[in-house]
ROMIVO-654757 format. One line per field, with one value per residue (C-alpha): residue number from 1; residue in three letters; x, y, z. Coordinates in steps of 0.2 Angstrom, whole numbers, plus 5000, padded with zeros to 4 digits. Example, Ala and Ser with C-alpha at 12.3 -4.5 7.8 and 13.67 -1.06 7.14 Angstrom:
2
resi = 1; 2 $
resn = ala; ser $
xx = 5062; 5068 $
yy = 4978; 4995 $
zz = 5039; 5036 $
***
This chain:
457
resi = 1; 2; 3; 4; 5; 6; 7; 8; 9; 10; 11; 12; 13; 14; 15; 16; 17; 18; 19; 20; 21; 22; 23; 24; 25; 26; 27; 28; 29; 30; 31; 32; 33; 34; 35; 36; 37; 38; 39; 40; 41; 42; 43; 44; 45; 46; 47; 48; 49; 50; 51; 52; 53; 54; 55; 56; 57; 58; 59; 60; 61; 62; 63; 64; 65; 66; 67; 68; 69; 70; 71; 72; 73; 74; 75; 76; 77; 78; 79; 80; 81; 82; 83; 84; 85; 86; 87; 88; 89; 90; 91; 92; 93; 94; 95; 96; 97; 98; 99; 100; 101; 102; 103; 104; 105; 106; 107; 108; 109; 110; 111; 112; 113; 114; 115; 116; 117; 118; 119; 120; 121; 122; 123; 124; 125; 126; 127; 128; 129; 130; 131; 132; 133; 134; 135; 136; 137; 138; 139; 140; 141; 142; 143; 144; 145; 146; 147; 148; 149; 150; 151; 152; 153; 154; 155; 156; 157; 158; 159; 160; 161; 162; 163; 164; 165; 166; 167; 168; 169; 170; 171; 172; 173; 174; 175; 176; 177; 178; 179; 180; 181; 182; 183; 184; 185; 186; 187; 188; 189; 190; 191; 192; 193; 194; 195; 196; 197; 198; 199; 200; 201; 202; 203; 204; 205; 206; 207; 208; 209; 210; 211; 212; 213; 214; 215; 216; 217; 218; 219; 220; 221; 222; 223; 224; 225; 226; 227; 228; 229; 230; 231; 232; 233; 234; 235; 236; 237; 238; 239; 240; 241; 242; 243; 244; 245; 246; 247; 248; 249; 250; 251; 252; 253; 254; 255; 256; 257; 258; 259; 260; 261; 262; 263; 264; 265; 266; 267; 268; 269; 270; 271; 272; 273; 274; 275; 276; 277; 278; 279; 280; 281; 282; 283; 284; 285; 286; 287; 288; 289; 290; 291; 292; 293; 294; 295; 296; 297; 298; 299; 300; 301; 302; 303; 304; 305; 306; 307; 308; 309; 310; 311; 312; 313; 314; 315; 316; 317; 318; 319; 320; 321; 322; 323; 324; 325; 326; 327; 328; 329; 330; 331; 332; 333; 334; 335; 336; 337; 338; 339; 340; 341; 342; 343; 344; 345; 346; 347; 348; 349; 350; 351; 352; 353; 354; 355; 356; 357; 358; 359; 360; 361; 362; 363; 364; 365; 366; 367; 368; 369; 370; 371; 372; 373; 374; 375; 376; 377; 378; 379; 380; 381; 382; 383; 384; 385; 386; 387; 388; 389; 390; 391; 392; 393; 394; 395; 396; 397; 398; 399; 400; 401; 402; 403; 404; 405; 406; 407; 408; 409; 410; 411; 412; 413; 414; 415; 416; 417; 418; 419; 420; 421; 422; 423; 424; 425; 426; 427; 428; 429; 430; 431; 432; 433; 434; 435; 436; 437; 438; 439; 440; 441; 442; 443; 444; 445; 446; 447; 448; 449; 450; 451; 452; 453; 454; 455; 456; 457 $
resn = met; ser; arg; leu; val; val; val; ser; asn; arg; val; ala; val; pro; gly; glu; ser; arg; ala; gly; gly; leu; ala; val; gly; leu; glu; ala; ala; leu; arg; thr; his; gly; gly; leu; trp; phe; gly; trp; ser; gly; lys; val; val; arg; glu; asp; ser; gly; arg; leu; his; glu; gln; val; glu; gly; asp; val; arg; tyr; val; thr; met; asp; leu; asp; arg; pro; asp; his; asp; ala; tyr; tyr; asn; gly; phe; ala; asn; arg; thr; leu; trp; pro; leu; leu; his; ser; arg; leu; asp; leu; val; asp; tyr; ala; arg; glu; thr; arg; ala; gly; tyr; arg; arg; val; asn; ala; leu; phe; ala; asp; lys; leu; ala; pro; leu; leu; arg; asp; ser; asp; val; leu; trp; ile; his; asp; tyr; his; leu; ile; pro; leu; ala; ala; leu; leu; arg; glu; arg; gly; val; gly; cys; arg; ile; gly; phe; phe; leu; his; val; pro; met; pro; ser; ala; asp; leu; val; ser; ala; leu; pro; glu; his; gly; arg; leu; phe; gly; thr; leu; tyr; ala; tyr; asp; leu; val; gly; phe; gln; thr; val; arg; asp; ala; asp; arg; phe; arg; thr; tyr; ala; arg; ile; phe; gly; gly; ala; ser; ile; glu; ala; asp; gly; thr; val; ala; leu; pro; gly; gly; gly; arg; val; ala; val; gly; ala; phe; pro; ile; gly; ile; asp; thr; asn; arg; ile; ala; glu; gln; ser; ala; ala; ala; val; gly; lys; pro; ala; val; arg; ala; leu; arg; glu; ser; leu; ser; gly; arg; gln; leu; ala; ile; gly; val; asp; arg; leu; asp; tyr; ser; lys; gly; leu; pro; glu; arg; phe; arg; ala; phe; gly; arg; tyr; ile; glu; arg; his; pro; ala; glu; arg; gly; arg; met; thr; phe; leu; gln; ile; ala; pro; val; ser; arg; gly; asp; val; ala; glu; tyr; gln; his; leu; arg; asp; gln; leu; glu; gly; ile; ala; gly; his; ile; asn; gly; thr; his; ala; glu; pro; asp; trp; thr; pro; leu; arg; tyr; val; asn; arg; asn; phe; ala; his; ala; thr; leu; thr; gly; phe; tyr; arg; met; ala; ser; val; gly; leu; val; thr; pro; leu; arg; asp; gly; met; asn; leu; val; ala; lys; glu; tyr; val; ala; ala; gln; asp; pro; glu; asp; pro; gly; ala; leu; val; leu; ser; met; leu; ala; gly; ala; ala; ala; glu; leu; asp; ala; ala; leu; leu; val; asn; pro; tyr; asp; leu; asp; gly; val; ala; asp; ala; ile; ala; arg; ala; ser; ala; met; pro; leu; ala; glu; arg; arg; asp; arg; trp; glu; ser; met; met; arg; pro; ile; arg; gly; tyr; asp; ile; his; val; trp; cys; gln; arg; phe; leu; glu; arg; leu; gly; glu; val; ser; val $
xx = 5000; 5007; 5011; 4999; 5006; 4994; 4999; 4988; 4990; 4987; 4990; 4980; 4995; 4992; 4988; 4980; 4961; 4955; 4936; 4935; 4928; 4941; 4955; 4945; 4944; 4962; 4969; 4958; 4965; 4983; 4982; 4975; 4989; 5003; 5009; 5015; 5005; 5015; 5010; 5013; 5015; 5004; 5019; 5025; 5043; 5057; 5070; 5069; 5055; 5058; 5062; 5054; 5045; 5041; 5030; 5026; 5010; 5008; 5012; 5009; 5023; 5017; 5030; 5027; 5036; 5037; 5035; 5042; 5031; 5035; 5031; 5015; 5009; 5012; 5007; 4993; 4986; 4990; 4988; 4978; 4966; 4965; 4967; 4962; 4948; 4938; 4942; 4936; 4920; 4916; 4920; 4931; 4926; 4936; 4951; 4968; 4979; 4995; 5010; 5021; 5009; 5009; 5028; 5027; 5014; 5025; 5040; 5032; 5025; 5043; 5049; 5036; 5042; 5060; 5057; 5044; 5053; 5067; 5054; 5044; 5046; 5040; 5028; 5019; 5002; 5002; 4986; 4987; 4973; 4965; 4969; 4984; 4994; 4988; 5006; 5014; 5013; 5021; 5035; 5038; 5038; 5052; 5062; 5060; 5045; 5037; 5023; 5005; 4998; 4980; 4973; 4956; 4949; 4938; 4931; 4921; 4929; 4922; 4919; 4933; 4929; 4931; 4947; 4954; 4952; 4967; 4983; 4994; 4980; 4987; 5004; 4994; 4979; 4990; 5000; 4984; 4989; 5003; 4991; 4986; 4968; 4960; 4944; 4930; 4915; 4902; 4899; 4897; 4914; 4922; 4914; 4920; 4938; 4936; 4929; 4944; 4956; 4948; 4948; 4964; 4974; 4969; 4963; 4951; 4939; 4938; 4922; 4925; 4929; 4948; 4957; 4969; 4982; 4990; 5007; 5000; 4997; 4981; 4972; 4958; 4944; 4930; 4917; 4919; 4907; 4915; 4905; 4905; 4908; 4889; 4888; 4899; 4888; 4872; 4879; 4886; 4870; 4859; 4872; 4873; 4855; 4860; 4875; 4873; 4875; 4861; 4849; 4852; 4848; 4832; 4826; 4830; 4819; 4803; 4795; 4799; 4806; 4824; 4832; 4851; 4865; 4883; 4896; 4914; 4913; 4916; 4909; 4905; 4893; 4879; 4876; 4870; 4858; 4852; 4850; 4839; 4829; 4825; 4819; 4809; 4801; 4795; 4788; 4780; 4772; 4766; 4756; 4773; 4779; 4787; 4786; 4804; 4822; 4836; 4853; 4868; 4885; 4899; 4916; 4928; 4941; 4955; 4949; 4964; 4958; 4949; 4935; 4931; 4931; 4919; 4908; 4907; 4902; 4889; 4881; 4881; 4871; 4859; 4856; 4853; 4841; 4831; 4830; 4827; 4812; 4804; 4809; 4797; 4802; 4802; 4808; 4825; 4822; 4840; 4854; 4871; 4886; 4905; 4912; 4917; 4908; 4914; 4909; 4899; 4889; 4885; 4878; 4866; 4861; 4857; 4846; 4836; 4834; 4817; 4825; 4843; 4848; 4863; 4862; 4880; 4882; 4894; 4901; 4911; 4901; 4895; 4897; 4886; 4871; 4875; 4879; 4863; 4853; 4864; 4861; 4842; 4831; 4824; 4807; 4805; 4818; 4820; 4819; 4834; 4834; 4848; 4856; 4856; 4873; 4881; 4889; 4878; 4862; 4867; 4865; 4852; 4838; 4825; 4830; 4820; 4832; 4833; 4842; 4852; 4850; 4831; 4827; 4808; 4811; 4822; 4809; 4795; 4806; 4809; 4790; 4787; 4800; 4794; 4776; 4781; 4770; 4780; 4776; 4784; 4799; 4802; 4801; 4813; 4825; 4826; 4829; 4844; 4851; 4853; 4868; 4874; 4875; 4880; 4894; 4902; 4919; 4927; 4918; 4924; 4942; 4941; 4933; 4946; 4960; 4953; 4951; 4968; 4975; 4966; 4973; 4986; 5002 $
yy = 5000; 5017; 5029; 5044; 5062; 5076; 5094; 5108; 5125; 5119; 5102; 5093; 5089; 5076; 5084; 5100; 5102; 5095; 5094; 5098; 5084; 5086; 5082; 5067; 5060; 5064; 5056; 5040; 5040; 5043; 5029; 5017; 5020; 5025; 5042; 5060; 5076; 5092; 5110; 5127; 5125; 5139; 5148; 5165; 5167; 5180; 5170; 5165; 5154; 5136; 5128; 5110; 5102; 5083; 5072; 5054; 5045; 5027; 5026; 5044; 5058; 5076; 5088; 5107; 5122; 5139; 5156; 5173; 5188; 5195; 5178; 5175; 5192; 5191; 5172; 5170; 5187; 5194; 5185; 5170; 5179; 5197; 5192; 5173; 5172; 5186; 5181; 5163; 5169; 5181; 5197; 5207; 5223; 5216; 5209; 5216; 5218; 5221; 5213; 5211; 5199; 5188; 5187; 5181; 5168; 5161; 5162; 5152; 5139; 5137; 5135; 5122; 5113; 5114; 5106; 5093; 5087; 5078; 5068; 5061; 5045; 5041; 5028; 5040; 5047; 5066; 5075; 5094; 5105; 5122; 5139; 5142; 5129; 5130; 5131; 5118; 5103; 5113; 5118; 5100; 5094; 5107; 5099; 5081; 5074; 5061; 5054; 5055; 5072; 5077; 5094; 5098; 5115; 5117; 5134; 5139; 5139; 5156; 5158; 5160; 5179; 5182; 5172; 5182; 5198; 5193; 5200; 5186; 5174; 5161; 5160; 5155; 5145; 5137; 5128; 5117; 5108; 5100; 5089; 5072; 5075; 5091; 5089; 5102; 5102; 5102; 5098; 5116; 5120; 5106; 5113; 5131; 5124; 5115; 5130; 5141; 5127; 5127; 5147; 5151; 5135; 5130; 5113; 5101; 5092; 5073; 5063; 5058; 5076; 5075; 5091; 5087; 5101; 5106; 5100; 5082; 5084; 5077; 5082; 5072; 5083; 5078; 5083; 5076; 5085; 5084; 5076; 5076; 5063; 5059; 5046; 5056; 5071; 5062; 5054; 5070; 5080; 5066; 5066; 5085; 5088; 5087; 5099; 5114; 5127; 5117; 5116; 5135; 5140; 5129; 5137; 5155; 5152; 5151; 5139; 5149; 5141; 5143; 5148; 5146; 5152; 5147; 5155; 5161; 5180; 5182; 5193; 5177; 5171; 5184; 5189; 5207; 5200; 5186; 5198; 5210; 5195; 5190; 5208; 5206; 5190; 5199; 5213; 5202; 5189; 5199; 5184; 5176; 5190; 5184; 5165; 5163; 5169; 5169; 5165; 5169; 5162; 5171; 5168; 5182; 5177; 5188; 5201; 5212; 5214; 5231; 5222; 5211; 5225; 5234; 5218; 5216; 5235; 5233; 5217; 5225; 5240; 5229; 5218; 5233; 5241; 5225; 5222; 5240; 5240; 5224; 5218; 5216; 5216; 5197; 5194; 5198; 5193; 5192; 5186; 5189; 5180; 5183; 5168; 5150; 5135; 5117; 5107; 5095; 5110; 5117; 5100; 5101; 5119; 5112; 5098; 5111; 5123; 5122; 5131; 5131; 5147; 5144; 5158; 5162; 5173; 5160; 5144; 5130; 5117; 5123; 5109; 5118; 5114; 5095; 5096; 5104; 5090; 5076; 5083; 5083; 5071; 5059; 5059; 5078; 5086; 5104; 5113; 5119; 5136; 5135; 5147; 5141; 5148; 5135; 5120; 5110; 5115; 5102; 5088; 5095; 5100; 5095; 5110; 5126; 5134; 5153; 5167; 5175; 5192; 5191; 5196; 5194; 5177; 5172; 5180; 5169; 5154; 5156; 5158; 5142; 5132; 5138; 5132; 5116; 5101; 5086; 5074; 5086; 5089; 5071; 5068; 5082; 5077; 5059; 5065; 5076; 5062; 5050; 5059; 5065; 5046; 5039; 5051; 5055; 5062; 5044; 5040; 5057; 5053; 5035; 5041; 5055; 5043; 5029; 5041; 5047; 5029; 5026; 5041; 5035; 5045 $
zz = 5000; 4996; 5010; 5011; 5013; 5017; 5015; 5022; 5029; 5047; 5054; 5067; 5078; 5092; 5109; 5101; 5100; 5084; 5084; 5065; 5054; 5041; 5054; 5059; 5042; 5037; 5052; 5049; 5031; 5037; 5050; 5037; 5025; 5037; 5032; 5035; 5038; 5033; 5035; 5044; 5063; 5067; 5075; 5069; 5075; 5076; 5067; 5049; 5042; 5039; 5056; 5056; 5071; 5071; 5081; 5078; 5084; 5078; 5060; 5057; 5056; 5059; 5052; 5054; 5048; 5057; 5048; 5052; 5053; 5035; 5027; 5037; 5034; 5015; 5012; 5025; 5030; 5013; 4997; 5004; 5014; 5006; 4988; 4985; 4998; 4991; 4973; 4975; 4984; 4969; 4979; 4967; 4976; 4991; 4982; 4987; 4971; 4980; 4970; 4986; 4995; 4979; 4979; 4998; 4994; 4981; 4992; 5006; 4994; 4987; 5005; 5008; 4993; 4998; 5015; 5009; 4994; 5003; 5014; 4998; 4989; 4971; 4978; 4989; 4986; 4990; 4994; 4995; 5002; 4998; 4991; 5002; 4992; 4974; 4966; 4977; 4965; 4951; 4963; 4969; 4951; 4948; 4962; 4954; 4964; 4953; 4965; 4962; 4968; 4971; 4975; 4984; 4984; 4999; 4994; 4978; 4960; 4952; 4934; 4922; 4919; 4938; 4939; 4924; 4934; 4945; 4937; 4930; 4934; 4922; 4932; 4948; 4941; 4927; 4941; 4944; 4928; 4938; 4948; 4943; 4950; 4955; 4966; 4969; 4981; 4967; 4949; 4945; 4953; 4943; 4927; 4930; 4931; 4915; 4907; 4913; 4907; 4890; 4888; 4896; 4895; 4877; 4884; 4877; 4888; 4886; 4888; 4906; 4910; 4910; 4905; 4890; 4888; 4872; 4877; 4881; 4899; 4907; 4923; 4930; 4937; 4949; 4961; 4979; 4991; 5008; 5022; 5041; 5054; 5054; 5068; 5080; 5078; 5080; 5096; 5103; 5100; 5109; 5124; 5124; 5130; 5148; 5147; 5158; 5143; 5133; 5148; 5152; 5134; 5134; 5150; 5144; 5129; 5140; 5128; 5112; 5097; 5093; 5076; 5076; 5065; 5068; 5057; 5058; 5057; 5038; 5025; 5014; 5027; 5023; 5041; 5039; 5026; 5038; 5052; 5041; 5035; 5052; 5055; 5040; 5046; 5062; 5051; 5038; 5050; 5065; 5071; 5075; 5085; 5101; 5096; 5091; 5097; 5084; 5091; 5080; 5086; 5076; 5083; 5078; 5065; 5057; 5069; 5065; 5047; 5044; 5034; 5048; 5061; 5050; 5048; 5067; 5070; 5056; 5064; 5082; 5074; 5065; 5080; 5091; 5079; 5078; 5096; 5100; 5088; 5091; 5109; 5123; 5142; 5142; 5124; 5115; 5097; 5091; 5102; 5094; 5103; 5097; 5106; 5103; 5111; 5112; 5097; 5108; 5115; 5098; 5093; 5108; 5102; 5085; 5091; 5101; 5087; 5077; 5063; 5056; 5046; 5034; 5022; 5015; 5000; 4993; 5001; 4995; 5005; 5022; 5035; 5048; 5036; 5037; 5056; 5059; 5050; 5058; 5076; 5075; 5085; 5071; 5080; 5080; 5068; 5065; 5047; 5038; 5028; 5016; 5004; 4986; 4984; 4997; 4989; 5002; 4992; 4978; 4990; 5003; 4991; 5003; 5014; 5011; 4998; 4997; 4988; 5003; 4995; 4994; 5012; 5010; 5003; 5018; 5030; 5022; 5023; 5041; 5044; 5034; 5043; 5060; 5056; 5046; 5051; 5059; 5044; 5032; 5043; 5045; 5026; 5023; 5036; 5030; 5013; 5018; 5030; 5015; 5007; 5024; 5030; 5014; 5010; 5026; 5029; 5029; 5012; 5005; 5009; 5002; 4986; 4983; 4986; 4976; 4961; 4963; 4963; 4947; 4937; 4925; 4927 $
***
């Protein structure tokens, strides 16, 4: 069996908190194959970038690399998060076009390649993750690495005309042709990449969707919608009912319904629109007034970036306006919380909520949607209101699908969800659980690696 090597920006090092489903799935795959997980250590250091740290647990080696402040600022805070993140989420208005950060992004990827290449064997299977590391395979090939290399983009792939708005886009996105397999969250994302390769790479598309390049190179392309650790979340949510935080939330509702949103504080998540839509729900459905409390949990991320500070101020203003306009002495319509909760506690909150609100403006997948569904009580499940612009909508078409920009449409969907009869809720829940059970995080890992193993190199 080939050794598996995983490369991602962050590594779930043993001993650190690693509740994320992706970490669970990748660790299981690494234990099955034996292997190596390589990435940034999470440390920003005063000395030069490049110092390696190593830990071993069972058959898995964890190798991480430190970055200095200039490299971290250019690669991570700069090009990855201020240029690529908004570009890939179709927000050209927020893209930072600074050339300096692009050079830093390439420099850090080259350093990753320098440190990783000596650790690799030609018999390895290498799986590189996400937009932080797009050029890594091309840089490894330049250093003589010959093993199979796959790439998975966790975020959306925008249309070719949006990608082409990035100066020298071909230099970056053309490096994807160095992979043997490029995976995306949805069929639409995969099709957008094929279109980009056809228009800007001169490629032709074969019957099975493979990208055939003019120089003879071939890149397999596929859709692999990422899953969650379904059984674990179902068990956690059932067990969480007795947790003090879950009990306290239930008591505080005084018998009212709960609607819940859980999102990282990010402009792609559509939180201002969601808040305004909830305000419209109260206005458009006066008979529902006082029957539902909306809890939005939005832990701060990238809090030192100006766009995020502005978003936080904006949300506090909207929440204050909604509560000031509509609250009663014994009812606060919107509770807005900027803190993290343990994942097990969150699953308990999901199970209690009659309505899940997942309305991003753009999202590669959105695992909160799947976790909300998996956490429900099968006998009395809640209803999911889901953005049609989230990758999850392709699988979860039994949710109430909405355009997140259409505030009245979202408001009416909240009202419909809150009043949905039990039989309909069960039917919709069972329909959504089929793909969530059948294509969980472990199947996702297995399918991608099987496909990578089948690619002729």
